[in-house]
PDB file of N, H, CA, C and O in Angstrom:
ATOM      1  N   MET A   1       9.947  57.620  17.528  1.00  0.00           N
ATOM      2  CA  MET A   1       9.379  56.882  17.146  1.00  0.00           C
ATOM      3  C   MET A   1       8.897  56.165  15.884  1.00  0.00           C
ATOM      4  O   MET A   1       9.459  56.200  14.789  1.00  0.00           O
ATOM      5  N   ASN A   2       7.972  55.624  16.139  1.00  0.00           N
ATOM      6  H   ASN A   2       7.515  55.594  17.028  1.00  0.00           H
ATOM      7  CA  ASN A   2       7.370  54.871  14.896  1.00  0.00           C
ATOM      8  C   ASN A   2       6.277  55.624  14.676  1.00  0.00           C
ATOM      9  O   ASN A   2       6.105  56.314  15.680  1.00  0.00           O
ATOM     10  N   PRO A   3       5.125  55.922  13.544  1.00  0.00           N
ATOM     11  CA  PRO A   3       3.818  56.301  14.132  1.00  0.00           C
ATOM     12  C   PRO A   3       3.133  55.416  14.909  1.00  0.00           C
ATOM     13  O   PRO A   3       2.743  55.962  15.941  1.00  0.00           O
ATOM     14  N   LEU A   4       2.760  53.991  14.805  1.00  0.00           N
ATOM     15  H   LEU A   4       3.077  53.548  13.966  1.00  0.00           H
ATOM     16  CA  LEU A   4       2.029  53.790  15.578  1.00  0.00           C
ATOM     17  C   LEU A   4       2.376  53.161  16.743  1.00  0.00           C
ATOM     18  O   LEU A   4       1.595  52.622  17.526  1.00  0.00           O
ATOM     19  N   GLY A   5       3.873  53.262  16.865  1.00  0.00           N
ATOM     20  H   GLY A   5       4.508  53.700  16.229  1.00  0.00           H
ATOM     21  CA  GLY A   5       3.830  54.021  18.622  1.00  0.00           C
ATOM     22  C   GLY A   5       3.720  55.216  19.411  1.00  0.00           C
ATOM     23  O   GLY A   5       3.613  55.400  20.624  1.00  0.00           O
ATOM     24  N   ARG A   6       3.776  56.029  18.357  1.00  0.00           N
ATOM     25  H   ARG A   6       3.863  55.880  17.372  1.00  0.00           H
ATOM     26  CA  ARG A   6       3.317  57.515  19.421  1.00  0.00           C
ATOM     27  C   ARG A   6       2.074  57.210  19.106  1.00  0.00           C
ATOM     28  O   ARG A   6       1.510  57.620  20.120  1.00  0.00           O
ATOM     29  N   ARG A   7       0.982  56.658  18.227  1.00  0.00           N
ATOM     30  H   ARG A   7       1.440  56.325  17.403  1.00  0.00           H
ATOM     31  CA  ARG A   7      -0.510  56.774  18.057  1.00  0.00           C
ATOM     32  C   ARG A   7      -0.951  55.694  19.254  1.00  0.00           C
ATOM     33  O   ARG A   7      -2.179  55.634  19.310  1.00  0.00           O
ATOM     34  N   THR A   8      -0.289  54.816  20.236  1.00  0.00           N
ATOM     35  H   THR A   8       0.709  54.865  20.190  1.00  0.00           H
ATOM     36  CA  THR A   8      -0.615  54.017  20.852  1.00  0.00           C
ATOM     37  C   THR A   8      -0.036  55.267  22.405  1.00  0.00           C
ATOM     38  O   THR A   8      -0.907  55.700  23.160  1.00  0.00           O
ATOM     39  N   VAL A   9       0.870  55.498  22.529  1.00  0.00           N
ATOM     40  H   VAL A   9       1.577  55.147  21.916  1.00  0.00           H
ATOM     41  CA  VAL A   9       1.253  56.669  23.137  1.00  0.00           C
ATOM     42  C   VAL A   9       0.418  57.628  23.416  1.00  0.00           C
ATOM     43  O   VAL A   9       0.523  58.132  24.535  1.00  0.00           O
ATOM     44  N   GLN A  10      -0.741  58.194  22.392  1.00  0.00           N
ATOM     45  H   GLN A  10      -0.827  57.785  21.484  1.00  0.00           H
ATOM     46  CA  GLN A  10      -1.267  59.133  22.213  1.00  0.00           C
ATOM     47  C   GLN A  10      -2.595  58.570  22.870  1.00  0.00           C
ATOM     48  O   GLN A  10      -3.046  59.331  23.726  1.00  0.00           O
ATOM     49  N   LEU A  11      -3.240  57.544  22.689  1.00  0.00           N
ATOM     50  H   LEU A  11      -2.874  56.925  21.994  1.00  0.00           H
ATOM     51  CA  LEU A  11      -4.387  56.423  23.183  1.00  0.00           C
ATOM     52  C   LEU A  11      -4.536  56.499  24.823  1.00  0.00           C
ATOM     53  O   LEU A  11      -5.277  57.167  25.543  1.00  0.00           O
ATOM     54  N   ALA A  12      -3.382  55.403  25.136  1.00  0.00           N
ATOM     55  H   ALA A  12      -2.780  54.860  24.551  1.00  0.00           H
ATOM     56  CA  ALA A  12      -3.103  55.420  26.177  1.00  0.00           C
ATOM     57  C   ALA A  12      -2.871  56.942  27.465  1.00  0.00           C
ATOM     58  O   ALA A  12      -2.769  56.820  28.685  1.00  0.00           O
ATOM     59  N   ARG A  13      -2.851  57.974  26.836  1.00  0.00           N
ATOM     60  H   ARG A  13      -2.934  58.073  25.845  1.00  0.00           H
ATOM     61  CA  ARG A  13      -2.987  59.134  27.794  1.00  0.00           C
ATOM     62  C   ARG A  13      -4.161  60.143  27.705  1.00  0.00           C
ATOM     63  O   ARG A  13      -4.115  61.300  28.124  1.00  0.00           O
ATOM     64  N   THR A  14      -5.405  59.445  26.996  1.00  0.00           N
ATOM     65  H   THR A  14      -5.442  58.506  26.656  1.00  0.00           H
ATOM     66  CA  THR A  14      -6.804  59.533  26.989  1.00  0.00           C
ATOM     67  C   THR A  14      -7.127  59.749  28.123  1.00  0.00           C
ATOM     68  O   THR A  14      -6.306  59.253  28.894  1.00  0.00           O
ATOM     69  N   LYS A  15      -8.079  60.346  28.712  1.00  0.00           N
ATOM     70  H   LYS A  15      -8.746  60.749  28.085  1.00  0.00           H
ATOM     71  CA  LYS A  15      -8.780  59.667  29.462  1.00  0.00           C
ATOM     72  C   LYS A  15     -10.006  58.938  29.744  1.00  0.00           C
ATOM     73  O   LYS A  15     -10.701  59.098  30.747  1.00  0.00           O
ATOM     74  N   ASN A  16     -10.202  58.208  28.886  1.00  0.00           N
ATOM     75  H   ASN A  16      -9.637  58.078  28.071  1.00  0.00           H
ATOM     76  CA  ASN A  16     -10.907  57.356  28.519  1.00  0.00           C
ATOM     77  C   ASN A  16     -10.642  55.875  27.887  1.00  0.00           C
ATOM     78  O   ASN A  16     -11.431  55.123  27.316  1.00  0.00           O
ATOM     79  N   TYR A  17      -8.937  55.680  28.256  1.00  0.00           N
ATOM     80  H   TYR A  17      -8.295  56.291  28.720  1.00  0.00           H
ATOM     81  CA  TYR A  17      -8.370  54.925  27.660  1.00  0.00           C
ATOM     82  C   TYR A  17      -8.681  53.449  27.968  1.00  0.00           C
ATOM     83  O   TYR A  17      -8.515  52.498  27.204  1.00  0.00           O
ATOM     84  N   LEU A  18      -9.087  53.430  29.026  1.00  0.00           N
ATOM     85  H   LEU A  18      -9.222  54.202  29.647  1.00  0.00           H
ATOM     86  CA  LEU A  18      -9.497  51.924  29.489  1.00  0.00           C
ATOM     87  C   LEU A  18     -10.419  51.658  29.393  1.00  0.00           C
ATOM     88  O   LEU A  18     -10.515  50.570  28.825  1.00  0.00           O
ATOM     89  N   ASP A  19     -11.701  52.269  29.774  1.00  0.00           N
ATOM     90  H   ASP A  19     -11.623  53.153  30.235  1.00  0.00           H
ATOM     91  CA  ASP A  19     -13.172  52.374  29.042  1.00  0.00           C
ATOM     92  C   ASP A  19     -12.718  51.998  27.540  1.00  0.00           C
ATOM     93  O   ASP A  19     -13.205  50.927  27.177  1.00  0.00           O
ATOM     94  N   ARG A  20     -11.965  52.579  26.661  1.00  0.00           N
ATOM     95  H   ARG A  20     -11.570  53.449  26.955  1.00  0.00           H
ATOM     96  CA  ARG A  20     -12.355  51.929  25.214  1.00  0.00           C
ATOM     97  C   ARG A  20     -11.375  50.872  25.649  1.00  0.00           C
ATOM     98  O   ARG A  20     -12.020  49.827  25.743  1.00  0.00           O
ATOM     99  N   LEU A  21      -9.990  50.642  25.989  1.00  0.00           N
ATOM    100  H   LEU A  21      -9.466  51.491  25.912  1.00  0.00           H
ATOM    101  CA  LEU A  21     -10.063  48.926  25.828  1.00  0.00           C
ATOM    102  C   LEU A  21     -11.193  48.028  26.685  1.00  0.00           C
ATOM    103  O   LEU A  21     -11.547  47.061  26.011  1.00  0.00           O
ATOM    104  N   TYR A  22     -11.595  48.068  27.483  1.00  0.00           N
ATOM    105  H   TYR A  22     -11.308  48.853  28.031  1.00  0.00           H
ATOM    106  CA  TYR A  22     -12.805  47.285  27.493  1.00  0.00           C
ATOM    107  C   TYR A  22     -13.534  47.010  26.459  1.00  0.00           C
ATOM    108  O   TYR A  22     -13.895  45.863  26.199  1.00  0.00           O
ATOM    109  N   ASN A  23     -13.838  48.068  25.734  1.00  0.00           N
ATOM    110  H   ASN A  23     -13.545  49.001  25.945  1.00  0.00           H
ATOM    111  CA  ASN A  23     -14.976  47.765  24.838  1.00  0.00           C
ATOM    112  C   ASN A  23     -14.266  46.986  23.443  1.00  0.00           C
ATOM    113  O   ASN A  23     -14.761  46.373  22.498  1.00  0.00           O
ATOM    114  N   VAL A  24     -13.013  47.302  23.785  1.00  0.00           N
ATOM    115  H   VAL A  24     -12.611  47.800  24.553  1.00  0.00           H
ATOM    116  CA  VAL A  24     -11.932  46.467  22.560  1.00  0.00           C
ATOM    117  C   VAL A  24     -12.245  44.472  22.991  1.00  0.00           C
ATOM    118  O   VAL A  24     -12.758  43.514  22.413  1.00  0.00           O
ATOM    119  N   TYR A  25     -11.641  44.705  24.175  1.00  0.00           N
ATOM    120  H   TYR A  25     -11.225  45.484  24.645  1.00  0.00           H
ATOM    121  CA  TYR A  25     -10.956  43.495  25.141  1.00  0.00           C
ATOM    122  C   TYR A  25     -11.947  43.096  26.623  1.00  0.00           C
ATOM    123  O   TYR A  25     -11.540  42.948  27.775  1.00  0.00           O
ATOM    124  N   PRO A  26     -13.040  43.019  26.211  1.00  0.00           N
ATOM    125  CA  PRO A  26     -14.049  42.343  27.334  1.00  0.00           C
ATOM    126  C   PRO A  26     -13.512  41.571  28.134  1.00  0.00           C
ATOM    127  O   PRO A  26     -13.349  40.440  27.677  1.00  0.00           O
ATOM    128  N   ASN A  27     -12.864  41.874  30.059  1.00  0.00           N
ATOM    129  H   ASN A  27     -12.996  42.794  30.430  1.00  0.00           H
ATOM    130  CA  ASN A  27     -12.612  40.874  30.863  1.00  0.00           C
ATOM    131  C   ASN A  27     -13.786  40.679  31.585  1.00  0.00           C
ATOM    132  O   ASN A  27     -14.585  41.614  31.631  1.00  0.00           O
ATOM    133  N   GLU A  28     -14.114  39.312  32.335  1.00  0.00           N
ATOM    134  H   GLU A  28     -13.465  38.552  32.298  1.00  0.00           H
ATOM    135  CA  GLU A  28     -14.627  39.836  33.326  1.00  0.00           C
ATOM    136  C   GLU A  28     -13.937  39.232  34.587  1.00  0.00           C
ATOM    137  O   GLU A  28     -13.602  38.070  34.817  1.00  0.00           O
ATOM    138  N   ILE A  29     -13.835  40.261  35.267  1.00  0.00           N
ATOM    139  H   ILE A  29     -14.107  41.205  35.080  1.00  0.00           H
ATOM    140  CA  ILE A  29     -13.547  39.893  36.622  1.00  0.00           C
ATOM    141  C   ILE A  29     -14.344  39.163  37.502  1.00  0.00           C
ATOM    142  O   ILE A  29     -15.545  39.213  37.768  1.00  0.00           O
ATOM    143  N   SER A  30     -13.062  38.206  38.051  1.00  0.00           N
ATOM    144  H   SER A  30     -12.087  38.165  37.836  1.00  0.00           H
ATOM    145  CA  SER A  30     -14.662  37.323  38.791  1.00  0.00           C
ATOM    146  C   SER A  30     -14.121  36.888  40.345  1.00  0.00           C
ATOM    147  O   SER A  30     -12.929  36.960  40.643  1.00  0.00           O
ATOM    148  N   SER A  31     -15.118  36.450  41.243  1.00  0.00           N
ATOM    149  H   SER A  31     -16.087  36.392  41.001  1.00  0.00           H
ATOM    150  CA  SER A  31     -15.100  36.546  42.245  1.00  0.00           C
ATOM    151  C   SER A  31     -14.245  35.069  42.743  1.00  0.00           C
ATOM    152  O   SER A  31     -14.444  34.060  42.066  1.00  0.00           O
ATOM    153  N   ARG A  32     -13.296  34.994  43.944  1.00  0.00           N
ATOM    154  H   ARG A  32     -13.135  35.813  44.494  1.00  0.00           H
ATOM    155  CA  ARG A  32     -13.009  33.855  44.238  1.00  0.00           C
ATOM    156  C   ARG A  32     -13.276  33.015  45.133  1.00  0.00           C
ATOM    157  O   ARG A  32     -14.438  33.416  45.083  1.00  0.00           O
ATOM    158  N   ARG A  33     -13.312  32.272  45.866  1.00  0.00           N
ATOM    159  H   ARG A  33     -12.368  31.947  45.907  1.00  0.00           H
ATOM    160  CA  ARG A  33     -13.521  31.811  47.611  1.00  0.00           C
ATOM    161  C   ARG A  33     -11.867  31.370  48.197  1.00  0.00           C
ATOM    162  O   ARG A  33     -11.139  30.569  47.611  1.00  0.00           O
ATOM    163  N   VAL A  34     -11.615  31.885  49.095  1.00  0.00           N
ATOM    164  H   VAL A  34     -12.206  32.536  49.571  1.00  0.00           H
ATOM    165  CA  VAL A  34     -10.873  31.548  50.048  1.00  0.00           C
ATOM    166  C   VAL A  34     -11.235  30.619  51.056  1.00  0.00           C
ATOM    167  O   VAL A  34     -12.418  30.303  51.181  1.00  0.00           O
ATOM    168  N   ASP A  35     -10.334  30.131  51.807  1.00  0.00           N
ATOM    169  H   ASP A  35      -9.373  30.388  51.705  1.00  0.00           H
ATOM    170  CA  ASP A  35     -10.920  28.934  52.705  1.00  0.00           C
ATOM    171  C   ASP A  35     -10.956  29.758  53.789  1.00  0.00           C
ATOM    172  O   ASP A  35     -10.007  30.495  54.056  1.00  0.00           O
ATOM    173  N   GLU A  36     -12.112  29.703  54.548  1.00  0.00           N
ATOM    174  H   GLU A  36     -12.883  29.104  54.331  1.00  0.00           H
ATOM    175  CA  GLU A  36     -11.565  29.626  55.527  1.00  0.00           C
ATOM    176  C   GLU A  36     -11.150  29.747  56.601  1.00  0.00           C
ATOM    177  O   GLU A  36     -11.654  30.539  57.397  1.00  0.00           O
ATOM    178  N   ASP A  37     -10.011  28.905  56.917  1.00  0.00           N
ATOM    179  H   ASP A  37      -9.601  28.262  56.270  1.00  0.00           H
ATOM    180  CA  ASP A  37      -8.669  29.249  58.027  1.00  0.00           C
ATOM    181  C   ASP A  37      -8.064  29.670  57.097  1.00  0.00           C
ATOM    182  O   ASP A  37      -7.686  30.753  57.544  1.00  0.00           O
ATOM    183  N   LEU A  38      -7.757  29.615  56.291  1.00  0.00           N
ATOM    184  H   LEU A  38      -8.064  28.736  55.928  1.00  0.00           H
ATOM    185  CA  LEU A  38      -6.566  30.659  55.589  1.00  0.00           C
ATOM    186  C   LEU A  38      -7.343  32.145  55.552  1.00  0.00           C
ATOM    187  O   LEU A  38      -6.538  33.072  55.637  1.00  0.00           O
ATOM    188  N   LEU A  39      -8.685  32.540  55.448  1.00  0.00           N
ATOM    189  H   LEU A  39      -9.338  31.787  55.379  1.00  0.00           H
ATOM    190  CA  LEU A  39      -9.396  33.796  56.064  1.00  0.00           C
ATOM    191  C   LEU A  39      -9.187  34.651  57.192  1.00  0.00           C
ATOM    192  O   LEU A  39      -9.222  35.881  57.230  1.00  0.00           O
ATOM    193  N   LYS A  40      -8.958  33.805  58.130  1.00  0.00           N
ATOM    194  H   LYS A  40      -8.929  32.806  58.099  1.00  0.00           H
ATOM    195  CA  LYS A  40      -8.971  33.144  59.020  1.00  0.00           C
ATOM    196  C   LYS A  40      -7.285  34.193  59.791  1.00  0.00           C
ATOM    197  O   LYS A  40      -7.102  35.199  60.476  1.00  0.00           O
ATOM    198  N   GLU A  41      -6.458  33.159  59.127  1.00  0.00           N
ATOM    199  H   GLU A  41      -6.606  32.342  58.570  1.00  0.00           H
ATOM    200  CA  GLU A  41      -4.992  33.375  59.423  1.00  0.00           C
ATOM    201  C   GLU A  41      -4.851  34.840  59.058  1.00  0.00           C
ATOM    202  O   GLU A  41      -4.458  35.627  59.919  1.00  0.00           O
ATOM    203  N   VAL A  42      -5.202  35.329  57.613  1.00  0.00           N
ATOM    204  H   VAL A  42      -5.521  34.689  56.914  1.00  0.00           H
ATOM    205  CA  VAL A  42      -4.715  36.641  57.094  1.00  0.00           C
ATOM    206  C   VAL A  42      -5.277  37.640  57.957  1.00  0.00           C
ATOM    207  O   VAL A  42      -4.825  38.769  58.148  1.00  0.00           O
ATOM    208  N   GLN A  43      -6.703  36.923  58.660  1.00  0.00           N
ATOM    209  H   GLN A  43      -7.070  36.006  58.505  1.00  0.00           H
ATOM    210  CA  GLN A  43      -6.514  38.425  59.425  1.00  0.00           C
ATOM    211  C   GLN A  43      -5.868  37.997  61.160  1.00  0.00           C
ATOM    212  O   GLN A  43      -5.747  38.916  61.969  1.00  0.00           O
ATOM    213  N   ARG A  44      -5.622  37.031  61.428  1.00  0.00           N
ATOM    214  H   ARG A  44      -5.720  36.284  60.770  1.00  0.00           H
ATOM    215  CA  ARG A  44      -4.723  37.218  62.362  1.00  0.00           C
ATOM    216  C   ARG A  44      -3.708  38.043  62.196  1.00  0.00           C
ATOM    217  O   ARG A  44      -3.481  38.993  62.945  1.00  0.00           O
ATOM    218  N   LEU A  45      -3.036  37.736  61.210  1.00  0.00           N
ATOM    219  H   LEU A  45      -3.221  36.965  60.601  1.00  0.00           H
ATOM    220  CA  LEU A  45      -1.437  38.503  60.766  1.00  0.00           C
ATOM    221  C   LEU A  45      -1.656  40.251  60.962  1.00  0.00           C
ATOM    222  O   LEU A  45      -1.171  41.137  61.666  1.00  0.00           O
ATOM    223  N   PHE A  46      -2.603  40.143  59.973  1.00  0.00           N
ATOM    224  H   PHE A  46      -2.996  39.423  59.401  1.00  0.00           H
ATOM    225  CA  PHE A  46      -3.334  41.959  60.087  1.00  0.00           C
ATOM    226  C   PHE A  46      -3.393  42.324  61.203  1.00  0.00           C
ATOM    227  O   PHE A  46      -2.770  43.262  61.701  1.00  0.00           O
ATOM    228  N   GLN A  47      -4.033  41.726  61.632  1.00  0.00           N
ATOM    229  H   GLN A  47      -4.539  40.964  61.227  1.00  0.00           H
ATOM    230  CA  GLN A  47      -4.345  42.349  63.567  1.00  0.00           C
ATOM    231  C   GLN A  47      -3.135  41.929  64.252  1.00  0.00           C
ATOM    232  O   GLN A  47      -3.344  42.138  65.448  1.00  0.00           O
ATOM    233  N   GLU A  48      -2.238  41.552  64.128  1.00  0.00           N
ATOM    234  H   GLU A  48      -2.068  41.383  63.157  1.00  0.00           H
ATOM    235  CA  GLU A  48      -1.049  41.251  64.657  1.00  0.00           C
ATOM    236  C   GLU A  48      -0.073  42.438  64.281  1.00  0.00           C
ATOM    237  O   GLU A  48       0.687  42.906  65.129  1.00  0.00           O
ATOM    238  N   ASN A  49      -0.118  42.923  62.944  1.00  0.00           N
ATOM    239  H   ASN A  49      -0.735  42.542  62.255  1.00  0.00           H
ATOM    240  CA  ASN A  49       1.013  43.508  62.509  1.00  0.00           C
ATOM    241  C   ASN A  49       1.716  43.233  61.856  1.00  0.00           C
ATOM    242  O   ASN A  49       2.600  44.045  61.583  1.00  0.00           O
ATOM    243  N   ARG A  50       1.706  42.036  61.296  1.00  0.00           N
ATOM    244  H   ARG A  50       0.988  41.377  61.518  1.00  0.00           H
ATOM    245  CA  ARG A  50       2.740  40.875  60.689  1.00  0.00           C
ATOM    246  C   ARG A  50       3.128  40.857  59.204  1.00  0.00           C
ATOM    247  O   ARG A  50       3.189  39.903  58.429  1.00  0.00           O
ATOM    248  N   SER A  51       3.409  42.336  58.983  1.00  0.00           N
ATOM    249  H   SER A  51       3.359  43.112  59.613  1.00  0.00           H
ATOM    250  CA  SER A  51       3.170  42.955  57.448  1.00  0.00           C
ATOM    251  C   SER A  51       3.974  42.177  56.508  1.00  0.00           C
ATOM    252  O   SER A  51       3.810  42.511  55.334  1.00  0.00           O
ATOM    253  N   VAL A  52       4.939  41.069  56.753  1.00  0.00           N
ATOM    254  H   VAL A  52       5.072  40.798  57.706  1.00  0.00           H
ATOM    255  CA  VAL A  52       5.363  40.017  56.003  1.00  0.00           C
ATOM    256  C   VAL A  52       4.845  39.762  55.976  1.00  0.00           C
ATOM    257  O   VAL A  52       3.911  40.281  55.364  1.00  0.00           O
ATOM    258  N   GLU A  53       4.741  38.505  56.665  1.00  0.00           N
ATOM    259  H   GLU A  53       5.500  38.084  57.162  1.00  0.00           H
ATOM    260  CA  GLU A  53       4.097  37.095  56.872  1.00  0.00           C
ATOM    261  C   GLU A  53       2.562  37.484  55.766  1.00  0.00           C
ATOM    262  O   GLU A  53       2.084  36.802  54.859  1.00  0.00           O
ATOM    263  N   LEU A  54       2.301  38.274  56.088  1.00  0.00           N
ATOM    264  H   LEU A  54       2.689  38.828  56.826  1.00  0.00           H
ATOM    265  CA  LEU A  54       0.489  38.649  55.914  1.00  0.00           C
ATOM    266  C   LEU A  54       0.935  38.832  54.307  1.00  0.00           C
ATOM    267  O   LEU A  54       0.561  37.872  53.634  1.00  0.00           O
ATOM    268  N   LEU A  55       1.644  39.844  53.561  1.00  0.00           N
ATOM    269  H   LEU A  55       1.949  40.624  54.108  1.00  0.00           H
ATOM    270  CA  LEU A  55       2.207  40.008  52.748  1.00  0.00           C
ATOM    271  C   LEU A  55       2.512  38.865  51.594  1.00  0.00           C
ATOM    272  O   LEU A  55       2.529  38.902  50.363  1.00  0.00           O
ATOM    273  N   GLN A  56       2.669  38.169  52.255  1.00  0.00           N
ATOM    274  H   GLN A  56       2.655  38.139  53.254  1.00  0.00           H
ATOM    275  CA  GLN A  56       3.786  36.483  52.016  1.00  0.00           C
ATOM    276  C   GLN A  56       2.313  35.098  52.089  1.00  0.00           C
ATOM    277  O   GLN A  56       2.395  33.878  51.948  1.00  0.00           O
ATOM    278  N   THR A  57       1.637  35.593  52.243  1.00  0.00           N
ATOM    279  H   THR A  57       1.571  36.584  52.357  1.00  0.00           H
ATOM    280  CA  THR A  57       0.402  34.638  53.141  1.00  0.00           C
ATOM    281  C   THR A  57      -0.645  34.863  51.299  1.00  0.00           C
ATOM    282  O   THR A  57      -0.916  33.977  50.489  1.00  0.00           O
ATOM    283  N   LEU A  58      -1.017  36.571  51.223  1.00  0.00           N
ATOM    284  H   LEU A  58      -0.797  37.291  51.881  1.00  0.00           H
ATOM    285  CA  LEU A  58      -1.615  36.732  49.943  1.00  0.00           C
ATOM    286  C   LEU A  58      -1.209  36.536  49.125  1.00  0.00           C
ATOM    287  O   LEU A  58      -2.033  36.425  48.217  1.00  0.00           O
ATOM    288  N   LEU A  59       0.033  36.365  48.774  1.00  0.00           N
ATOM    289  H   LEU A  59       0.702  36.456  49.512  1.00  0.00           H
ATOM    290  CA  LEU A  59       1.239  36.684  48.048  1.00  0.00           C
ATOM    291  C   LEU A  59       1.235  35.024  47.337  1.00  0.00           C
ATOM    292  O   LEU A  59       1.538  34.791  46.166  1.00  0.00           O
ATOM    293  N   ASP A  60       0.846  34.053  48.289  1.00  0.00           N
ATOM    294  H   ASP A  60       0.600  34.242  49.239  1.00  0.00           H
ATOM    295  CA  ASP A  60       0.794  32.599  48.361  1.00  0.00           C
ATOM    296  C   ASP A  60      -1.138  32.173  47.649  1.00  0.00           C
ATOM    297  O   ASP A  60      -1.718  31.160  47.258  1.00  0.00           O
ATOM    298  N   LEU A  61      -1.368  33.136  47.768  1.00  0.00           N
ATOM    299  H   LEU A  61      -0.897  33.959  48.086  1.00  0.00           H
ATOM    300  CA  LEU A  61      -3.122  32.906  47.010  1.00  0.00           C
ATOM    301  C   LEU A  61      -2.704  32.533  46.181  1.00  0.00           C
ATOM    302  O   LEU A  61      -1.515  32.663  45.888  1.00  0.00           O
ATOM    303  N   GLU A  62      -4.024  31.610  45.157  1.00  0.00           N
ATOM    304  H   GLU A  62      -4.990  31.504  45.395  1.00  0.00           H
ATOM    305  CA  GLU A  62      -4.267  31.429  44.219  1.00  0.00           C
ATOM    306  C   GLU A  62      -4.322  33.027  43.126  1.00  0.00           C
ATOM    307  O   GLU A  62      -4.131  32.747  41.942  1.00  0.00           O
ATOM    308  N   LYS A  63      -4.439  33.819  43.264  1.00  0.00           N
ATOM    309  H   LYS A  63      -4.594  34.046  44.225  1.00  0.00           H
ATOM    310  CA  LYS A  63      -4.879  35.366  42.754  1.00  0.00           C
ATOM    311  C   LYS A  63      -4.538  35.786  43.342  1.00  0.00           C
ATOM    312  O   LYS A  63      -4.804  35.306  44.445  1.00  0.00           O
ATOM    313  N   PHE A  64      -3.776  36.848  43.380  1.00  0.00           N
ATOM    314  H   PHE A  64      -3.560  37.237  42.485  1.00  0.00           H
ATOM    315  CA  PHE A  64      -3.340  38.669  44.257  1.00  0.00           C
ATOM    316  C   PHE A  64      -3.191  39.788  43.582  1.00  0.00           C
ATOM    317  O   PHE A  64      -2.180  39.943  42.896  1.00  0.00           O
ATOM    318  N   PRO A  65      -3.947  40.540  43.639  1.00  0.00           N
ATOM    319  CA  PRO A  65      -4.708  40.718  44.828  1.00  0.00           C
ATOM    320  C   PRO A  65      -6.400  40.430  43.841  1.00  0.00           C
ATOM    321  O   PRO A  65      -7.470  40.466  44.449  1.00  0.00           O
ATOM    322  N   ILE A  66      -6.345  40.209  42.571  1.00  0.00           N
ATOM    323  H   ILE A  66      -5.476  40.179  42.077  1.00  0.00           H
ATOM    324  CA  ILE A  66      -7.241  40.187  41.576  1.00  0.00           C
ATOM    325  C   ILE A  66      -6.782  39.438  40.267  1.00  0.00           C
ATOM    326  O   ILE A  66      -5.642  39.814  39.993  1.00  0.00           O
ATOM    327  N   LYS A  67      -7.186  38.648  39.489  1.00  0.00           N
ATOM    328  H   LYS A  67      -8.112  38.343  39.711  1.00  0.00           H
ATOM    329  CA  LYS A  67      -7.598  38.995  38.021  1.00  0.00           C
ATOM    330  C   LYS A  67      -8.006  39.813  37.032  1.00  0.00           C
ATOM    331  O   LYS A  67      -9.077  39.852  36.427  1.00  0.00           O
ATOM    332  N   ASP A  68      -6.958  40.509  36.932  1.00  0.00           N
ATOM    333  H   ASP A  68      -6.088  40.478  37.424  1.00  0.00           H
ATOM    334  CA  ASP A  68      -7.620  41.271  35.657  1.00  0.00           C
ATOM    335  C   ASP A  68      -6.537  41.760  34.984  1.00  0.00           C
ATOM    336  O   ASP A  68      -5.412  42.125  35.326  1.00  0.00           O
ATOM    337  N   SER A  69      -7.077  41.691  34.038  1.00  0.00           N
ATOM    338  H   SER A  69      -7.990  41.395  33.759  1.00  0.00           H
ATOM    339  CA  SER A  69      -5.632  41.939  32.846  1.00  0.00           C
ATOM    340  C   SER A  69      -5.319  43.369  32.495  1.00  0.00           C
ATOM    341  O   SER A  69      -4.399  43.646  31.726  1.00  0.00           O
ATOM    342  N   TYR A  70      -6.287  44.510  33.206  1.00  0.00           N
ATOM    343  H   TYR A  70      -7.035  44.285  33.830  1.00  0.00           H
ATOM    344  CA  TYR A  70      -5.704  45.538  32.661  1.00  0.00           C
ATOM    345  C   TYR A  70      -5.097  46.405  34.395  1.00  0.00           C
ATOM    346  O   TYR A  70      -4.814  47.603  34.350  1.00  0.00           O
ATOM    347  N   VAL A  71      -5.001  45.787  35.484  1.00  0.00           N
ATOM    348  H   VAL A  71      -5.231  44.815  35.521  1.00  0.00           H
ATOM    349  CA  VAL A  71      -5.229  46.332  36.789  1.00  0.00           C
ATOM    350  C   VAL A  71      -3.758  47.283  36.711  1.00  0.00           C
ATOM    351  O   VAL A  71      -3.637  48.353  37.308  1.00  0.00           O
ATOM    352  N   SER A  72      -2.864  46.764  35.997  1.00  0.00           N
ATOM    353  H   SER A  72      -2.963  45.895  35.512  1.00  0.00           H
ATOM    354  CA  SER A  72      -1.691  47.463  35.680  1.00  0.00           C
ATOM    355  C   SER A  72      -1.925  49.254  35.031  1.00  0.00           C
ATOM    356  O   SER A  72      -1.265  50.226  35.398  1.00  0.00           O
ATOM    357  N   PHE A  73      -2.768  49.250  34.260  1.00  0.00           N
ATOM    358  H   PHE A  73      -3.304  48.460  33.961  1.00  0.00           H
ATOM    359  CA  PHE A  73      -3.565  50.699  34.059  1.00  0.00           C
ATOM    360  C   PHE A  73      -3.362  51.278  34.692  1.00  0.00           C
ATOM    361  O   PHE A  73      -3.868  52.400  34.689  1.00  0.00           O
TER     362      PHE A  73
END
């Protein structure tokens, strides 16, 4: 592994990596409005335990689950 790659892996393994990443690349997590009818549909699908339809409905939303560049970390 090259030195830069090795250093990147070392940094990623530290406990405060994400905090340090936010200091370098600030990211605003924005809230969103969900249409009231769509929200009722999501609640209904959840209560009826219709997981496949619920997941598909949530995936069709503009942002799912949140728009955060670092969520994978």
